[in-house]
C-alpha positions as CSV (number, residue, x, y, z in Angstrom):
1,X,0.0,0.0,0.0
2,X,1.3,3.4,-1.0
3,X,1.2,5.7,2.1
4,X,2.0,8.9,0.1
5,X,0.5,12.0,1.6
6,X,1.3,15.3,-0.2
7,X,3.5,17.5,2.1
8,X,4.8,14.6,4.1
9,X,7.9,12.4,3.4
10,X,7.7,8.6,3.3
11,X,10.3,7.4,5.9
12,X,12.0,4.0,5.2
13,X,14.3,4.2,8.2
14,X,13.9,1.8,11.0
15,X,12.4,2.8,14.4
16,X,15.9,2.5,15.9
17,X,17.4,4.9,13.4
18,X,14.6,7.4,13.9
19,X,14.9,7.2,17.7
20,X,18.7,7.7,17.5
21,X,18.3,10.7,15.2
22,X,15.6,12.2,17.5
23,X,18.0,12.1,20.4
24,X,20.6,14.3,18.8
25,X,21.0,17.8,19.9
26,X,19.5,19.1,16.6
27,X,16.7,16.5,16.7
28,X,15.7,14.4,13.7
29,X,17.1,16.8,11.1
30,X,16.7,14.4,8.3
31,X,12.9,14.2,8.8
32,X,12.6,18.0,9.2
33,X,14.5,18.5,6.0
34,X,12.5,15.9,4.1
35,X,9.3,17.5,5.4
36,X,10.4,20.9,4.0
37,X,11.2,19.3,0.6
38,X,7.9,17.5,0.5
39,X,6.0,20.7,1.3
40,X,8.0,22.7,-1.3
41,X,7.6,20.3,-4.1
42,X,4.3,18.5,-3.4
43,X,5.9,15.4,-4.8
44,X,6.5,11.9,-3.4
45,X,9.5,12.4,-1.2
46,X,11.2,9.3,0.3
47,X,13.8,9.2,3.1
48,X,15.5,6.2,1.6
49,X,18.9,5.9,3.4
50,X,18.1,3.0,5.9
51,X,21.8,1.9,6.1
52,X,21.0,-1.1,3.9
53,X,23.3,0.1,1.1
54,X,26.6,2.0,1.5
55,X,26.8,5.6,0.2
56,X,23.1,6.0,-0.5
57,X,21.8,9.5,-0.8
58,X,19.4,10.5,2.0
59,X,16.3,11.4,0.1
60,X,14.8,10.9,-3.3
61,X,12.1,13.0,-5.0
62,X,9.9,11.0,-7.2
63,X,8.5,13.5,-9.7
64,X,5.4,12.7,-11.6
65,X,6.5,14.4,-14.7
66,X,10.3,14.1,-14.8
67,X,13.2,11.9,-13.7
68,X,13.8,11.2,-10.0
69,X,16.0,13.7,-8.1
70,X,18.2,13.1,-5.1
71,X,19.1,15.0,-2.0
72,X,21.8,14.7,0.6
73,X,21.2,16.3,3.9
74,X,24.0,17.8,5.9
75,X,24.3,20.2,8.8
76,X,26.9,22.5,10.2
77,X,25.7,22.8,13.8
78,X,27.6,24.6,16.5
79,X,27.4,21.9,19.3
80,X,27.4,24.4,22.1
81,X,24.4,26.3,20.7
82,X,22.5,23.0,19.9
83,X,23.1,21.6,23.3
84,X,22.0,24.9,25.0
85,X,18.9,25.1,22.8
86,X,17.9,21.5,23.6
87,X,18.5,21.8,27.4
88,X,16.7,25.1,27.7
89,X,13.6,24.1,25.7
90,X,13.4,20.7,27.3
91,X,12.3,22.5,30.5
92,X,11.7,26.0,29.3
93,X,8.6,26.9,31.4
94,X,8.9,26.6,35.2
95,X,5.8,27.3,37.3
96,X,6.7,29.5,40.3
97,X,3.8,30.0,42.7
98,X,5.9,32.0,45.2
99,X,6.6,34.7,42.6
100,X,4.3,37.7,41.7
101,X,5.5,38.2,38.1
102,X,6.3,36.4,34.8
103,X,10.1,36.3,34.3
104,X,12.0,35.9,31.1
105,X,15.5,34.6,31.6
106,X,18.1,34.4,28.8
107,X,21.1,32.2,29.4
108,X,24.4,31.8,27.6
109,X,26.0,28.6,26.4
110,X,28.1,28.7,29.6
111,X,25.0,28.5,31.8
112,X,25.2,26.1,34.7
113,X,21.6,24.9,34.2
114,X,21.8,22.1,36.8
115,X,22.7,24.7,39.4
116,X,20.7,27.6,38.0
117,X,17.2,26.0,37.7
118,X,16.8,24.9,41.3
119,X,18.0,28.2,42.7
120,X,16.3,30.5,40.1
121,X,12.9,31.0,41.9
122,X,14.5,32.1,45.1
123,X,16.8,34.5,43.3
124,X,13.9,36.1,41.5
125,X,11.8,36.2,44.7
126,X,14.5,38.3,46.3
127,X,14.7,40.6,43.2
128,X,10.9,41.1,43.4
129,X,11.2,41.9,47.1
130,X,13.8,44.5,46.3
131,X,11.7,46.0,43.5
132,X,14.1,45.0,40.7
133,X,11.6,44.5,37.8
134,X,12.9,46.4,34.8
135,X,14.6,44.8,31.8
136,X,18.3,44.2,32.3
137,X,20.1,43.5,29.1
138,X,23.8,42.9,29.9
139,X,25.4,40.9,27.0
140,X,28.7,42.6,27.5
141,X,29.2,41.2,31.0
142,X,28.4,44.4,32.9
143,X,25.8,42.4,34.8
144,X,28.8,41.1,36.8
145,X,29.3,44.7,38.0
146,X,25.7,45.3,39.1
147,X,25.3,46.7,42.6
148,X,22.6,44.1,43.2
149,X,24.2,40.9,44.6
150,X,21.5,38.6,43.1
151,X,22.2,39.9,39.6
152,X,25.9,39.3,40.0
153,X,25.3,35.8,41.2
154,X,22.8,35.0,38.4
155,X,25.4,36.3,35.9
156,X,27.9,33.9,37.4
157,X,25.4,31.0,36.6
158,X,25.1,32.1,33.0
159,X,22.2,34.6,33.0
160,X,22.8,37.3,30.4
161,X,19.4,38.9,30.1
162,X,16.5,39.3,32.5
163,X,13.1,41.0,32.3
164,X,9.7,40.6,33.9
165,X,6.1,41.7,33.7
166,X,2.9,41.4,35.7
167,X,0.7,38.5,34.8
168,X,-2.6,39.1,33.0
169,X,-5.8,38.1,34.9
170,X,-5.7,34.6,33.2
171,X,-2.0,34.0,33.8
172,X,0.0,32.5,36.7
173,X,3.5,33.6,37.7
174,X,6.2,31.6,36.0
175,X,9.7,31.6,34.7
176,X,10.5,31.2,31.0
177,X,14.1,30.2,29.9
178,X,15.5,31.2,26.6
179,X,18.9,30.4,24.9
180,X,21.1,33.4,24.1
181,X,20.6,34.6,20.5
182,X,23.0,36.1,18.0
183,X,23.4,39.5,16.5
184,X,24.3,40.7,13.0
185,X,23.3,43.0,10.2
186,X,19.6,43.6,9.8
187,X,19.8,43.4,6.0
188,X,20.4,40.1,4.2
189,X,23.9,39.7,2.8
190,X,23.4,37.0,0.2
191,X,26.9,37.3,-1.3
192,X,28.5,36.5,2.0
193,X,26.1,33.6,2.5
194,X,26.7,32.2,-1.0
195,X,30.5,32.5,-0.5
196,X,30.3,30.6,2.8
197,X,28.0,27.9,1.3
198,X,30.3,27.3,-1.7
199,X,33.3,27.0,0.7
200,X,31.4,24.6,3.0
201,X,30.2,22.3,0.2
202,X,33.5,22.2,-1.6
203,X,35.5,21.5,1.6
204,X,37.2,18.1,2.1
205,X,34.8,17.4,5.0
206,X,31.9,17.3,2.6
207,X,33.5,14.9,0.1
208,X,31.1,12.2,1.0
209,X,28.1,14.4,0.3
210,X,29.5,15.1,-3.2
211,X,30.2,11.5,-3.8
212,X,26.8,10.2,-2.8
213,X,25.1,12.7,-5.1
214,X,27.4,11.9,-8.0
215,X,26.8,8.2,-7.6
216,X,23.1,8.7,-8.2
217,X,23.8,9.6,-11.8
218,X,20.7,11.9,-11.6
219,X,20.5,15.2,-13.5
220,X,18.9,16.9,-10.6
221,X,20.9,16.7,-7.4
222,X,20.6,18.8,-4.2
223,X,22.4,19.3,-0.9
224,X,20.0,20.4,1.9
225,X,22.2,22.3,4.4
226,X,21.3,23.1,8.0
227,X,23.2,25.9,9.7
228,X,22.9,26.9,13.3
229,X,23.7,30.3,14.9
230,X,27.1,30.8,16.5
231,X,27.0,32.1,20.0
232,X,30.0,33.8,21.6
């Protein structure tokens, strides 16, 4: 039976392979990429690399009106950012009944989450008692020089930004954790991106990607590249 559904890939990997990929810091990136391809093309997209054949391309696109195309999926993920992102969002929201506000806490990749999470509510309770409510954006490390002892200690645990607000009538006080983001130019710099992409795909480390696509013999061949932000 053909289980094709437009917009969704057909996944031939074993349950073990899918489970292994899902446990990675970046999650099951192969499925996410194949889902994007399926939605973009509307064609029958198959995640075919089930480790049964050596050097098999990850995905094939079975067009209805032209020859099959192939896609190799590759990512260039900063491990520190990916780990931080996964750890933060795994337990992002923390109910905090002793607090009177909703707090937004941004942490750096150096955050000591195991030490920070259990102590965070007590720190924020003391800040509330002291009337420290306003946004405190201190990415340059000046939080460490704050006259407020709790802010210096939070900075030492990896907190780089802190802000709060009063809950709406239908909300409860809580703490929301976020990974530190990145900065850059507001406008898109396509030439810089294309230059980086060309260098990345032509590098020795991507020789296997090029080989797999070449071996398909297909006219249409693609590399689906995942790139993560880089955090300082």
